C-alpha positions as CSV (number, residue, x, y, z in Angstrom):
1,M,65.5,155.7,289.3
2,T,63.8,152.9,291.3
3,Y,66.2,152.0,294.1
4,R,64.3,149.0,295.6
5,L,65.1,145.6,294.2
6,T,62.3,143.8,292.5
7,D,61.0,140.9,294.7
8,I,62.6,138.3,292.6
9,D,66.0,140.0,292.7
10,C,65.6,140.4,296.5
11,V,64.8,136.8,297.1
12,S,67.7,135.8,294.8
13,A,70.2,137.9,296.7
14,R,69.1,136.7,300.1
15,G,68.7,133.0,299.1
16,H,72.1,132.5,297.6
17,S,73.8,134.6,300.3
18,A,72.2,132.3,302.9
19,L,73.5,129.2,301.1
20,G,77.1,130.5,301.3
21,G,77.7,130.6,297.6
22,T,76.5,132.8,294.8
23,L,74.5,131.8,291.8
24,A,76.5,133.4,289.0
25,I,76.8,133.7,285.2
26,Q,80.2,133.1,283.8
27,A,81.4,133.9,280.3
28,V,84.7,132.8,278.9
29,W,86.4,134.2,275.8
30,R,89.1,132.0,274.2
31,Y,91.8,133.5,271.9
32,A,94.3,131.9,269.5
33,R,96.6,134.8,270.5
34,A,97.6,137.0,273.4
35,V,94.8,139.2,274.7
36,D,95.3,142.9,274.6
37,L,95.6,143.7,278.3
38,A,95.4,147.5,277.9
39,A,92.1,147.2,276.0
40,L,90.9,144.7,278.5
41,E,91.6,147.1,281.3
42,H,89.5,149.7,279.5
43,F,86.7,147.2,279.1
44,H,86.9,146.5,282.8
45,E,86.6,150.2,283.6
46,A,83.6,150.5,281.3
47,L,81.8,147.6,283.0
48,R,82.1,149.6,286.3
49,H,80.1,152.4,284.7
50,G,77.4,150.3,283.2
51,R,74.7,147.9,284.4
52,L,77.2,146.2,286.7
53,G,78.1,149.3,288.5
54,R,75.9,148.5,291.5
55,A,75.4,146.0,294.3
56,V,72.8,145.3,297.0
57,A,72.5,147.0,300.3
58,P,70.4,145.2,303.0
59,A,67.2,146.8,304.1
60,M,67.0,147.9,307.8
61,I,63.6,146.2,307.9
62,P,63.8,143.0,305.8
63,A,60.1,143.1,304.7
64,A,60.7,146.3,302.9
65,G,63.0,144.7,300.4
66,D,66.7,145.3,299.9
67,R,67.9,148.2,297.8
68,W,70.5,149.0,295.1
69,T,73.6,151.0,295.8
70,T,76.5,152.3,293.7
71,R,78.6,152.6,296.8
72,V,80.3,149.3,296.1
73,E,83.6,147.6,296.1
74,F,85.0,146.4,292.8
75,S,87.5,143.7,292.1
76,P,90.5,144.8,289.9
77,L,91.3,143.0,286.6
78,E,93.1,139.9,287.6
79,V,95.9,138.7,285.2
80,A,97.9,135.6,285.9
81,E,101.6,136.1,285.8
82,E,102.6,132.6,284.6
83,P,101.0,130.6,281.7
84,I,99.0,127.5,282.6
85,P,99.1,124.2,280.7
86,S,96.5,124.0,278.0
87,G,95.2,120.8,279.6
88,D,94.4,122.8,282.8
89,L,92.0,125.2,281.1
90,E,88.8,123.7,282.5
91,A,90.3,123.7,286.0
92,W,91.2,127.4,285.6
93,I,87.6,128.2,284.4
94,A,86.2,126.3,287.4
95,E,88.5,128.2,289.7
96,Q,87.4,131.5,288.3
97,G,83.8,130.3,288.6
98,N,84.2,129.7,292.3
99,A,85.9,133.1,293.1
100,E,84.3,134.9,295.9
101,L,81.4,137.2,295.0
102,R,79.6,139.5,297.5
103,T,76.2,140.5,296.1
104,F,75.8,142.7,299.2
105,G,78.3,145.5,299.0
106,G,80.5,143.9,296.3
107,P,82.6,142.9,294.6
108,A,79.6,141.3,292.8
109,W,81.6,140.5,289.6
110,R,85.1,139.6,288.6
111,L,87.1,139.8,285.4
112,A,90.2,137.6,285.0
113,A,92.7,136.7,282.3
114,T,95.4,134.1,281.8
115,H,97.5,132.8,278.9
116,L,98.2,129.1,278.0
117,D,101.5,127.4,277.3
118,N,100.4,127.0,273.7
119,G,100.2,130.7,272.9
120,E,96.4,131.0,273.5
121,S,94.8,133.2,276.1
122,V,91.5,133.1,278.0
123,V,89.3,135.7,279.8
124,S,86.6,135.0,282.3
125,L,83.8,137.3,283.5
126,L,81.9,136.1,286.5
127,V,78.8,138.0,287.6
128,S,76.3,137.4,290.4
129,H,73.0,136.4,288.9
130,T,71.3,138.9,291.2
131,L,73.0,141.7,289.2
132,A,72.1,140.3,285.8
133,D,70.2,137.5,284.0
134,G,71.6,136.2,280.7
135,H,70.2,139.0,278.5
136,A,71.2,141.8,280.9
137,F,74.7,140.2,281.2
138,C,75.1,140.3,277.4
139,T,73.9,143.9,277.2
140,A,76.3,144.9,280.0
141,V,79.2,143.4,277.9
142,T,78.2,144.9,274.6
143,D,77.6,148.3,276.2
144,A,81.1,148.1,277.7
145,V,82.6,147.2,274.3
146,A,80.9,150.3,272.9
147,D,82.0,152.3,275.9
148,K,78.4,153.1,276.6
149,R,78.3,154.3,280.2
150,L,75.1,154.6,282.3
151,D,76.6,155.8,285.5
152,L,73.7,154.6,287.6
153,S,72.7,156.7,290.6
154,Y,70.3,156.1,293.5
155,R,69.0,158.9,295.7
156,T,69.0,156.6,298.8
157,D,72.8,156.6,298.7
158,E,72.6,160.1,300.1
159,F,70.0,159.2,302.8
160,G,70.9,159.1,306.5
161,R,69.8,156.2,308.6
162,I,66.7,157.8,309.9
163,R,65.4,158.6,306.4
164,L,66.3,155.0,305.2
165,L,64.4,153.6,308.2
166,A,61.4,155.8,307.4
167,G,61.4,154.5,303.8
168,D,61.7,150.9,305.0
169,L,58.8,151.4,307.4
170,R,56.7,152.7,304.6
171,D,57.5,149.9,302.1
172,A,57.2,147.2,304.8
173,A,53.8,148.5,305.6
174,R,52.7,148.0,302.0
175,R,53.6,144.4,302.4
176,A,51.5,143.9,305.5
177,R,49.1,141.6,303.7
178,S,51.9,139.2,303.1
179,L,53.0,139.0,306.7
180,P,50.6,136.2,307.8
181,S,51.5,134.1,304.8
182,A,55.2,134.8,305.4
183,A,54.8,133.7,309.0
184,G,53.1,130.5,307.9
185,L,55.8,129.8,305.4
186,A,58.5,130.4,308.0
187,L,56.9,127.9,310.3
188,R,56.7,125.3,307.6
189,L,60.3,125.8,306.7
190,A,61.3,125.5,310.3
191,V,59.4,122.2,310.7
192,T,60.8,120.7,307.5
193,G,64.3,121.8,308.5
194,R,64.4,119.9,311.8
195,G,66.7,116.9,311.8
196,G,68.0,117.9,308.4
197,G,71.4,118.9,307.2
198,T,73.5,118.1,304.2
199,G,76.2,116.1,305.8
200,T,79.6,115.6,304.2
201,V,80.2,111.9,304.7
202,G,81.9,110.5,301.6
203,D,82.5,113.9,300.0
204,A,85.7,114.3,298.0
205,P,87.7,117.4,299.2
206,D,88.2,118.4,295.6
207,F,84.7,117.8,294.3
208,R,83.8,119.8,291.1
209,L,80.5,119.5,289.3
210,P,81.2,117.7,286.0
211,T,81.1,120.3,283.3
212,V,82.0,120.2,279.6
213,T,82.0,122.9,276.8
214,A,81.2,121.7,273.3
215,T,81.0,123.5,270.0
216,V,79.2,122.6,266.8
217,P,79.2,124.6,263.6
218,A,76.1,126.7,263.7
219,Q,75.2,126.0,260.0
220,L,75.2,122.2,260.7
221,W,73.3,122.6,263.9
222,H,70.4,124.5,262.3
223,A,70.4,122.3,259.3
224,A,70.0,119.2,261.6
225,A,67.1,120.9,263.4
226,R,65.3,122.0,260.2
227,A,65.6,118.6,258.6
228,R,63.6,117.2,261.6
229,G,61.0,119.9,261.7
230,G,62.5,121.8,264.7
231,T,64.5,124.8,265.6
232,G,67.9,125.2,267.2
233,T,66.3,125.5,270.7
234,T,64.1,122.5,270.1
235,L,67.2,120.5,269.1
236,A,68.9,121.5,272.4
237,V,65.9,120.4,274.4
238,A,65.8,117.1,272.6
239,M,69.5,116.5,273.1
240,M,69.2,117.1,276.8
241,T,66.1,114.9,277.0
242,A,68.1,112.1,275.6
243,I,70.9,112.6,278.1
244,A,68.4,112.8,281.0
245,T,66.7,109.6,279.8
246,E,70.0,107.8,279.5
247,V,70.9,108.5,283.1
248,G,67.5,107.9,284.6
249,R,66.6,111.5,285.4
250,T,62.9,110.8,284.6
251,D,59.6,110.3,286.3
252,E,57.8,107.0,286.8
253,E,56.6,107.1,283.2
254,G,60.0,107.7,281.7
255,R,59.4,111.3,280.9
256,V,61.9,114.1,281.5
257,R,60.7,117.3,283.3
258,M,62.2,120.1,281.3
259,M,62.5,123.7,282.5
260,M,63.4,126.7,280.3
261,P,64.0,130.3,281.4
262,V,62.2,132.8,279.2
263,S,63.1,136.5,279.0
264,T,60.5,139.1,279.7
265,R,62.9,142.0,279.2
266,T,61.7,145.1,277.5
267,A,63.6,148.1,275.9
268,D,65.6,150.1,278.4
269,D,64.7,147.6,281.2
270,L,67.1,148.0,284.2
271,R,65.7,145.1,286.1
272,A,68.5,142.7,287.0
273,N,66.3,139.6,286.4
274,A,63.5,139.9,283.9
275,L,62.6,136.2,283.6
276,T,59.8,133.8,283.7
277,S,60.0,130.1,282.9
278,I,58.1,127.3,281.2
279,A,58.0,123.7,282.3
280,F,56.9,120.6,280.4
281,E,57.4,116.9,280.2
282,V,59.2,115.3,277.3
283,D,59.3,111.6,276.4
284,V,62.3,110.8,274.2
285,H,60.2,108.1,272.6
286,D,57.6,110.6,271.3
287,G,59.5,110.9,268.0
288,A,62.9,112.4,268.7
289,P,65.4,112.3,267.2
290,A,63.7,111.5,263.9
291,D,60.9,114.1,264.3
292,L,61.2,117.3,266.4
293,A,57.9,118.8,265.2
294,P,55.8,117.4,268.2
295,L,58.3,118.8,270.7
296,R,58.4,122.1,268.8
297,A,54.6,122.3,269.0
298,V,54.6,121.7,272.8
299,M,57.2,124.4,273.4
300,K,55.4,126.9,271.2
301,E,52.2,126.3,273.2
302,K,53.9,126.8,276.5
303,L,55.7,129.9,275.3
304,T,52.4,131.4,274.0
305,A,50.6,130.6,277.3
306,A,53.5,132.2,279.3
307,A,53.3,135.4,277.1
308,A,49.6,135.6,277.4
309,S,49.5,135.2,281.2
310,G,51.8,138.2,281.8
311,Q,52.8,136.5,285.1
312,D,56.6,136.6,285.4
313,V,56.8,136.4,289.2
314,P,55.8,133.3,291.0
315,P,53.1,134.0,293.7
316,L,55.4,132.8,296.5
317,I,58.1,135.4,295.8
318,P,56.3,138.5,297.3
319,V,55.6,136.5,300.4
320,A,59.2,135.3,300.6
321,V,60.5,138.8,300.8
322,A,58.8,139.2,304.2
323,L,60.5,136.1,305.6
324,P,63.1,136.4,308.3
325,R,66.5,136.2,306.7
326,G,67.4,133.1,308.7
327,R,64.9,131.1,306.7
328,Y,66.3,131.7,303.2
329,A,68.7,128.8,303.1
330,R,66.0,126.3,303.8
331,L,63.7,128.0,301.3
332,A,66.4,127.9,298.6
333,R,67.2,124.2,299.2
334,Q,63.5,123.2,299.1
335,A,63.1,125.1,295.8
336,A,66.1,123.4,294.3
337,T,64.9,119.9,295.0
338,D,61.2,119.9,294.2
339,P,60.9,118.7,291.5
340,A,64.2,117.7,289.9
341,S,64.3,119.3,286.4
342,T,66.6,119.3,283.5
343,V,67.3,122.9,282.5
344,C,67.9,124.2,279.0
345,S,68.8,127.9,278.7
346,S,69.3,129.3,275.3
347,L,70.4,132.9,274.7
348,G,70.2,132.5,270.9
349,K,72.5,134.4,268.5
350,L,74.6,136.9,270.3
351,D,75.6,140.4,269.0
352,P,79.0,139.9,267.2
353,E,80.3,142.8,269.3
354,I,80.3,140.6,272.4
355,L,83.4,138.9,271.0
356,R,85.4,142.1,270.9
357,I,86.1,142.8,274.6
358,D,89.7,143.6,273.8
359,G,89.0,145.4,270.5
360,S,89.3,142.3,268.3
361,P,87.1,139.2,268.0
362,A,87.8,136.2,270.2
363,S,88.0,132.8,268.6
364,A,85.2,131.4,270.7
365,M,83.0,132.2,273.6
366,M,80.8,130.3,276.0
367,I,78.3,131.4,278.7
368,G,77.3,129.1,281.6
369,L,75.7,129.1,285.0
370,V,77.7,128.6,288.2
371,N,76.0,127.6,291.4
372,Q,78.8,128.0,294.0
373,S,76.7,126.3,296.7
374,L,76.9,123.0,294.8
375,D,80.3,122.5,296.3
376,A,80.0,118.9,297.6
377,R,78.8,115.6,296.2
378,S,76.4,115.2,299.2
379,V,74.9,118.7,298.5
380,V,74.2,118.0,294.8
381,T,72.8,114.5,295.6
382,E,70.5,115.9,298.3
383,R,69.1,118.4,295.8
384,G,68.3,115.7,293.3
385,G,71.3,115.9,291.1
386,N,71.9,118.4,288.4
387,L,71.6,118.5,284.6
388,Y,71.8,121.9,282.8
389,V,72.9,123.3,279.5
390,A,73.5,126.9,278.5
391,L,73.6,127.4,274.7
392,V,74.7,130.4,272.7
393,E,75.5,131.1,269.1
394,A,78.6,133.2,268.4
395,A,81.5,133.2,266.0
396,E,79.4,130.9,263.7
397,K,79.4,128.2,266.3
398,I,76.8,126.8,268.7
399,T,78.6,126.6,272.1
400,M,77.1,124.5,274.8
401,R,78.1,124.6,278.5
402,V,76.8,121.4,279.9
403,M,76.9,120.4,283.6
404,G,75.6,117.2,285.1
405,F,75.7,115.0,288.1
406,H,73.1,112.2,288.6
407,P,74.3,109.3,290.7
408,P,74.9,106.5,290.0
409,A,74.7,106.9,286.2
410,L,76.5,110.2,285.9
411,L,79.4,110.9,288.2
412,D,82.3,112.5,286.3
413,T,83.4,114.6,283.3
414,E,84.3,111.6,281.2
415,Q,80.8,110.2,281.4
416,L,79.2,113.5,280.7
417,T,81.5,114.0,277.6
418,E,80.4,110.7,276.2
419,L,76.7,111.4,276.9
420,V,76.9,114.7,275.0
421,R,78.9,113.1,272.2
422,S,76.3,110.2,271.9
423,A,73.3,112.6,272.0
424,L,74.8,114.7,269.2
425,A,75.5,111.6,267.1
426,E,71.8,110.8,267.1
427,Y,71.4,114.0,265.0
428,E,74.5,113.2,262.9
429,L,76.4,115.9,264.6
430,S,79.8,115.9,266.3
431,A,81.4,118.5,268.6
432,T,84.8,120.0,269.4
433,F,85.3,119.9,273.2
434,W,87.3,122.7,274.9
């Protein structure tokens, strides 16, 4: 089994570690009953023996690329002793989303549960994005539900330091062509970093990126999309375009720059991140919301071109692996601010088994992205604001996890809720908010 991280996973691990907060995927299951803690403990144990049973070990020579290891620390299942008020659910989800993760050495994921004062219960699973992208995350969960255990192993876990060093020297030598480019990139990052700094003036000590979770009956969602010549994903893009336009997250011509992750995962693929992306500009005045067909055509063209190119790793990534570790924070900040995009991530219809982590189906489930480094208003503002949606279909519902901060038009959860509600109303849809 290949023990070296792919270049994109290596850059992900180092970049977010340098920023002081992990990029993570968080799933939340909501129950109209008490969760079965014994079954949840079994699910937790199964996760440890699946795709999430590994973490990252740093290379002795950075240019060689970091490696996977199963010699990791795991966090225990965390169960709150006292119920929380139902009105504090979002605060609890946010708290779990900001729990410490250590991609290097672990724990790189955490499972937690609580119960509410109205008899409901909630479970959160937080996983470092370096361990899994959205599809790998879902596969890890469904494998654990089925008690399918991979018990990963890497021969380098048995190597001594001399043998590890020899392997790093060999793999670093293979990257020798990248070293001049990496040196140039490091110099540019050093120059652009002088005089910088995020600053904290005006930051609220309890800042939390505005986030809402909204659900729409799947049948109504797809019907609204079909009636306008689109698909469920097209509708999500159009909705986010409307929100971005309303808050002024546009270019000089009033267009929204949209970015969508696209999976390149194949059968039995153990890469942590198997992703490329497509980017395109959308003008809300091009026909939406009355007609989604033009937008659907643009997205289809972009997806076809991405599939034909076969290029799922940006050219900069192999060069970035050869960077000194101290330059990763600057690289990550630069990548996050140029250009400011609105991101729409759709995982589509999930396997129904993903709802059964305690043996019986949950009432609802959401999946979202958590960037723990966006921990201050000044940081988010410096990186051009944020507007993102993760969309899944499960339990006959479309569930959207929307986060957004774009001063001065979008500053808090109440504003974001109204923007989502208004955008849905354009398609004669209404949502239930968690």
